[in-house]
DRENTOR-357646 format. One record per residue (C-alpha): z, x, y; residue in three letters. Coordinates in steps of 0.02 Angstrom, whole numbers, plus 50000, padded with zeros to 5 digits. Layout:
// residues N
Z, X, Y, Ala
...
This chain:
// residues 378
44256, 55763, 43273, Met
44185, 55906, 43174, Phe
44181, 55958, 42998, Phe
44154, 56145, 42963, Leu
44163, 56251, 42808, Tyr
44321, 56361, 42792, Phe
44302, 56451, 42625, Pro
44480, 56508, 42616, Ala
44546, 56337, 42570, Val
44403, 56294, 42445, Leu
44409, 56346, 42258, Pro
44366, 56525, 42235, Ala
44203, 56553, 42141, Phe
44267, 56640, 41985, Ser
44168, 56763, 41876, Arg
44228, 56851, 41721, Thr
44092, 56968, 41687, Ile
44084, 57140, 41617, Tyr
43959, 57259, 41546, Phe
43919, 57386, 41409, Arg
43778, 57481, 41316, Thr
43705, 57637, 41247, Val
43541, 57737, 41283, Phe
43433, 57890, 41237, Tyr
43244, 57907, 41208, Thr
43101, 58028, 41218, His
42991, 58044, 41373, Ser
42837, 58022, 41274, Leu
42903, 57864, 41193, Phe
42938, 57800, 41369, Ile
42768, 57843, 41428, Tyr
42685, 57753, 41289, Gln
42781, 57604, 41325, His
42730, 57616, 41508, Gln
42546, 57623, 41453, Lys
42575, 57473, 41342, Asn
42656, 57375, 41490, Ile
42512, 57426, 41612, Thr
42381, 57362, 41479, Lys
42462, 57201, 41456, Arg
42490, 57177, 41637, Thr
42302, 57210, 41665, Gln
42261, 57090, 41527, Gln
42369, 56955, 41602, Arg
42296, 56984, 41779, Gln
42117, 56963, 41713, Glu
42166, 56801, 41624, Ser
42251, 56736, 41781, Glu
42097, 56768, 41879, Met
42008, 56628, 41800, Ser
42148, 56501, 41829, Val
42141, 56387, 41985, Pro
42267, 56431, 42116, Leu
42326, 56246, 42113, Ser
42370, 56260, 41931, Phe
42463, 56428, 41962, Leu
42566, 56340, 42099, Val
42600, 56199, 41979, Phe
42649, 56321, 41845, Leu
42768, 56410, 41959, Ala
42854, 56247, 42000, Ala
42865, 56202, 41824, Thr
42946, 56364, 41775, Val
43078, 56339, 41915, Ala
43116, 56174, 41856, Leu
43144, 56206, 41662, Val
43266, 56345, 41717, Ser
43396, 56204, 41733, Gly
43424, 56071, 41865, Lys
43477, 56147, 42028, Gly
43408, 56321, 41973, Gln
43267, 56432, 42008, Leu
43196, 56561, 41883, Pro
43318, 56718, 41902, Pro
43277, 56832, 42037, Met
43340, 56976, 41944, Phe
43371, 56979, 41756, Ala
43396, 57089, 41604, Ala
43267, 57097, 41456, Thr
43185, 57227, 41349, Phe
43032, 57337, 41358, Ile
42903, 57337, 41297, Pro
42909, 57142, 41292, Asp
42937, 57116, 41477, Glu
42896, 56928, 41526, Pro
42758, 56866, 41633, Ala
42799, 56837, 41808, Gly
42918, 56993, 41821, Tyr
42893, 57170, 41868, Thr
43008, 57315, 41814, Leu
43137, 57344, 41946, Ala
43156, 57518, 42035, Val
43302, 57602, 42108, Leu
43273, 57537, 42284, Pro
43283, 57357, 42209, Asp
43451, 57394, 42137, Ile
43516, 57467, 42300, Gln
43445, 57324, 42410, Ser
43562, 57193, 42498, Pro
43472, 57058, 42412, Arg
43511, 57134, 42236, Phe
43699, 57139, 42271, Ala
43685, 56956, 42340, Glu
43618, 56897, 42175, Tyr
43714, 57002, 42076, Tyr
43879, 56949, 42145, Asn
43831, 56763, 42136, Ala
43747, 56761, 41965, Val
43758, 56921, 41876, Gly
43612, 56972, 41753, Leu
43553, 56844, 41630, Asn
43452, 56901, 41478, Phe
43286, 56824, 41475, Leu
43275, 56845, 41282, Glu
43390, 56869, 41142, Ala
43439, 57039, 41064, Phe
43334, 57069, 40908, Pro
43422, 57033, 40739, Ala
43416, 57221, 40696, Glu
43539, 57310, 40815, Ala
43467, 57482, 40772, Ser
43311, 57433, 40856, Asn
43389, 57419, 41028, Val
43436, 57547, 41153, Cys
43553, 57471, 41271, Cys
43572, 57582, 41425, Val
43479, 57508, 41576, Phe
43308, 57590, 41603, Met
43219, 57564, 41771, Leu
43033, 57581, 41801, Asp
43077, 57763, 41868, Asn
43208, 57815, 41752, Gly
43375, 57780, 41673, Met
43504, 57697, 41791, Leu
43647, 57814, 41817, Leu
43805, 57807, 41926, Tyr
43902, 57946, 42005, Ser
44043, 57912, 42139, Pro
44036, 58101, 42170, Thr
43854, 58087, 42237, Gly
43803, 58226, 42106, Asn
43658, 58170, 42005, Val
43697, 58305, 41882, Asn
43873, 58222, 41860, Asp
43838, 58049, 41815, Thr
43869, 57914, 41687, Asn
43747, 57788, 41598, Phe
43757, 57611, 41663, Val
43767, 57479, 41528, Gln
43791, 57291, 41518, Pro
43948, 57191, 41473, Phe
43987, 56999, 41459, Val
44169, 56959, 41471, Gly
44268, 57100, 41387, Asp
44156, 57122, 41242, Thr
43991, 57219, 41223, Pro
43839, 57126, 41274, Ala
43724, 57211, 41149, Cys
43757, 57092, 41005, Val
43617, 57052, 40886, Pro
43530, 56886, 40905, Ser
43633, 56840, 41056, Thr
43563, 56802, 41231, Gln
43703, 56837, 41352, Pro
43716, 56772, 41534, Asn
43812, 56837, 41683, His
43814, 57013, 41625, Thr
43869, 57150, 41749, Thr
43867, 57338, 41764, Phe
43991, 57442, 41681, Gly
44035, 57608, 41605, Ile
44139, 57622, 41440, Pro
44294, 57723, 41429, Ser
44217, 57842, 41306, Tyr
44078, 57888, 41418, Ser
44072, 58065, 41476, Val
44069, 58080, 41668, Gly
44165, 58049, 41824, Pro
44157, 57850, 41813, Ala
44216, 57822, 41637, Ala
44298, 57654, 41610, Gly
44222, 57571, 41780, Thr
44177, 57395, 41781, Trp
44074, 57324, 41928, Phe
44136, 57142, 41944, Ser
44046, 57142, 42110, Thr
43936, 57264, 42199, Leu
43961, 57334, 42372, Asn
43834, 57450, 42474, Ala
43942, 57602, 42448, Thr
43926, 57572, 42254, Gln
43745, 57541, 42262, Gln
43721, 57704, 42361, Gly
43803, 57798, 42211, Asp
43670, 57732, 42086, Phe
43532, 57858, 42037, Phe
43385, 57859, 41914, His
43375, 58006, 41788, Gly
43265, 58068, 41653, Ser
43229, 57988, 41490, Thr
43345, 58098, 41399, Ala
43535, 58100, 41398, Pro
43631, 58233, 41500, Leu
43727, 58379, 41415, Pro
43888, 58316, 41333, Gly
43839, 58127, 41336, Gln
43867, 58043, 41166, Asn
43732, 57910, 41169, Ile
43704, 57833, 41001, Ser
43576, 57702, 40933, Asn
43440, 57773, 41037, Cys
43329, 57885, 40930, Pro
43149, 57913, 40963, Ile
43110, 57760, 40837, Ala
43204, 57637, 40954, Thr
43086, 57488, 40980, Trp
43170, 57399, 41127, Tyr
43241, 57473, 41291, Leu
43357, 57372, 41389, Thr
43291, 57350, 41568, Thr
43305, 57254, 41736, Ile
43163, 57154, 41802, Val
43123, 57067, 41970, Lys
43045, 56899, 41985, Ser
42872, 56889, 42071, Asn
42908, 56709, 42122, Phe
42912, 56687, 42306, Ile
43033, 56564, 42377, Gln
42928, 56497, 42534, Ser
43077, 56427, 42614, Phe
43264, 56465, 42595, Ile
43417, 56421, 42681, Val
43563, 56549, 42722, Arg
43709, 56575, 42858, Pro
43633, 56676, 43002, Ile
43748, 56745, 43143, Gly
43853, 56887, 43202, Pro
43934, 56899, 43023, Asp
43773, 56858, 42921, Tyr
43627, 56971, 42972, Pro
43454, 56894, 42947, Ala
43335, 56958, 42807, Pro
43204, 57086, 42861, Pro
43078, 57005, 42976, Ser
42945, 57080, 42868, Ser
43004, 56960, 42730, Glu
43081, 56803, 42818, Tyr
43086, 56727, 42998, Val
43182, 56586, 43063, Val
43078, 56415, 43030, Ala
43044, 56303, 43174, Ser
43050, 56107, 43170, Leu
42861, 56109, 43163, Ala
42874, 56211, 42998, Asp
42997, 56089, 42925, Ile
42878, 55944, 42968, Gln
42735, 56032, 42894, Ser
42643, 55984, 42731, Leu
42681, 56161, 42667, Ser
42864, 56134, 42678, Phe
42847, 55950, 42591, Thr
42740, 56020, 42454, Glu
42859, 56171, 42417, Tyr
43013, 56061, 42428, Tyr
42943, 55931, 42300, Asn
42874, 56064, 42178, Glu
43031, 56162, 42170, Val
43148, 56024, 42187, Gly
43241, 56063, 42351, Gly
43288, 56222, 42442, Ile
43395, 56370, 42387, Ala
43555, 56427, 42470, Leu
43568, 56618, 42482, Gln
43692, 56746, 42557, Gly
43841, 56634, 42587, Ser
44021, 56718, 42573, Ser
44193, 56675, 42618, Thr
44165, 56709, 42801, Ile
44165, 56542, 42897, Asn
44002, 56462, 42956, Tyr
43939, 56298, 43018, Cys
43867, 56184, 42886, Cys
43744, 56098, 43001, Leu
43565, 56162, 42975, Ile
43491, 56260, 43114, Arg
43301, 56301, 43150, Val
43217, 56388, 43292, Glu
43225, 56233, 43398, Asp
43414, 56185, 43369, Gly
43506, 56091, 43238, Trp
43410, 55974, 43118, Leu
43439, 55790, 43130, Ser
43361, 55626, 43054, Phe
43333, 55470, 43159, Gly
43317, 55420, 43333, Ala
43422, 55494, 43475, Ala
43555, 55476, 43543, Pro
43630, 55412, 43365, Asp
43530, 55536, 43250, Ser
43622, 55606, 43097, Ser
43636, 55796, 43080, Pro
43571, 55873, 42916, Leu
43671, 55978, 42790, Ser
43652, 56024, 42610, Leu
43696, 55909, 42457, Leu
43704, 55957, 42275, Ser
43552, 55924, 42165, Val
43671, 55886, 42018, Glu
43776, 55749, 42095, Asn
43712, 55721, 42281, Asn
43887, 55781, 42340, Ala
43901, 55883, 42504, Trp
43883, 56064, 42452, Ser
43918, 56205, 42573, Cys
44013, 56346, 42497, Asn
43979, 56511, 42415, Asp
44003, 56448, 42250, Ala
43831, 56370, 42269, Gln
43736, 56526, 42305, Asn
43562, 56546, 42221, Glu
43561, 56362, 42177, Arg
43438, 56223, 42232, Leu
43501, 56093, 42359, His
43435, 55936, 42439, Tyr
43432, 55907, 42618, Leu
43525, 55759, 42679, Gly
43635, 55682, 42818, Thr
43821, 55697, 42803, Tyr
43909, 55711, 42969, Phe
43894, 55535, 43049, Gly
43763, 55442, 43147, Gly
43656, 55297, 43115, Arg
43578, 55364, 42956, Asp
43732, 55446, 42877, Asn
43741, 55474, 42688, His
43557, 55498, 42657, Lys
43493, 55615, 42515, Val
43322, 55673, 42531, Phe
43273, 55704, 42344, Gln
43096, 55703, 42381, Asn
43009, 55745, 42553, Met
42884, 55636, 42622, Thr
42796, 55623, 42792, Thr
42894, 55465, 42830, Ala
43050, 55578, 42822, Ile
42986, 55732, 42913, Thr
42914, 55628, 43054, Ser
43091, 55572, 43087, Gln
43165, 55740, 43088, Leu
43219, 55817, 43262, Gly
43322, 55965, 43331, Ala
43466, 55945, 43445, Phe
43552, 56080, 43556, Thr
43674, 55973, 43648, Asn
43816, 55992, 43522, Asn
43944, 55915, 43638, Thr
43851, 55754, 43643, Ala
43852, 55758, 43447, His
44031, 55821, 43441, His
43982, 55986, 43360, Trp
44052, 56106, 43493, Asp
44127, 56226, 43368, Ser
43963, 56245, 43284, Cys
43907, 56346, 43427, Asp
44046, 56430, 43530, Ser
44194, 56471, 43412, Ser
44092, 56462, 43256, Leu
43916, 56552, 43292, Pro
43868, 56580, 43110, Asn
43767, 56439, 43049, Ser
43656, 56385, 42899, Leu
43478, 56417, 42949, Thr
43318, 56379, 42872, Ile
43198, 56528, 42854, Leu
43020, 56534, 42792, Lys
42937, 56678, 42701, Ala
42808, 56794, 42790, Val
42647, 56788, 42682, Val
């Protein structure tokens, strides 16, 4: 027998997220903000130098856990400058155009890390990157663009005293430019290639209100500095691996290592990334083969289980969420959930390549895409 993931027959992951805002500011004002950011960053780095590394590791894990059960801190998020949060850096255009950004955007959107100020006139809501305003032009002409703004649902995201989640990019219908009225419910590579960064002033003809020189807060996108030491994602002909400079396929020895055990327990599992509706095998592969638990020949293959309810979890609706490793597909030790990793568990892990003997033929021949554990290159 075999049990595979066929996304077409599973419930779709629905998202109803839109996006709206408004921007203008003076270059000197932006420059002063950047100076303030640099100064605060230096102060923060100086203070962190006196903190033991073990505490910083613990702190990172604590931040991950308080983000909500089964969730890590947002990899990309929306916030305001000059009050950028610790643990994040301002995004640049290559970040917005990266495959990883599209993956995260399509799964989660952009959550705001803090609430909008109560006084609306203090906020300029067009997205600002570290190297200029975020602009969009389907014509590819940087001089014929629209400002990019956040929406949530079908209402403007910039509502005083609210902290919206799952916001997406969008352009209001009244915007002057070739993409007026465009909403990016999901992002693809073509759309990402049509983003630009502009100056700190609106282009001629743009009606950008609420962004005078006295504006205190600028809406921006930030990227988390937290490195996920181990991740799991489909890898195969339909699922390219991340750049080898960032992640490589883990070996059985890596999964049996103390570093994996410590990371798994500190974070609370392992995060799923990069899944889509293209079929893949839900057994978990490493460099040596597919992971199993227990003694051969009746060992139990490993898969992913939900942190929320310990149920089997292998579909694109679970992207960017933490999962437990566990056994699900038969064998002597079926239906085990590894909520905490120990040496007693990792010492019983193995890897098999003879899929016929385990009745998983389709996970190799007709279905070459498979969940795979990768480790970060540090």
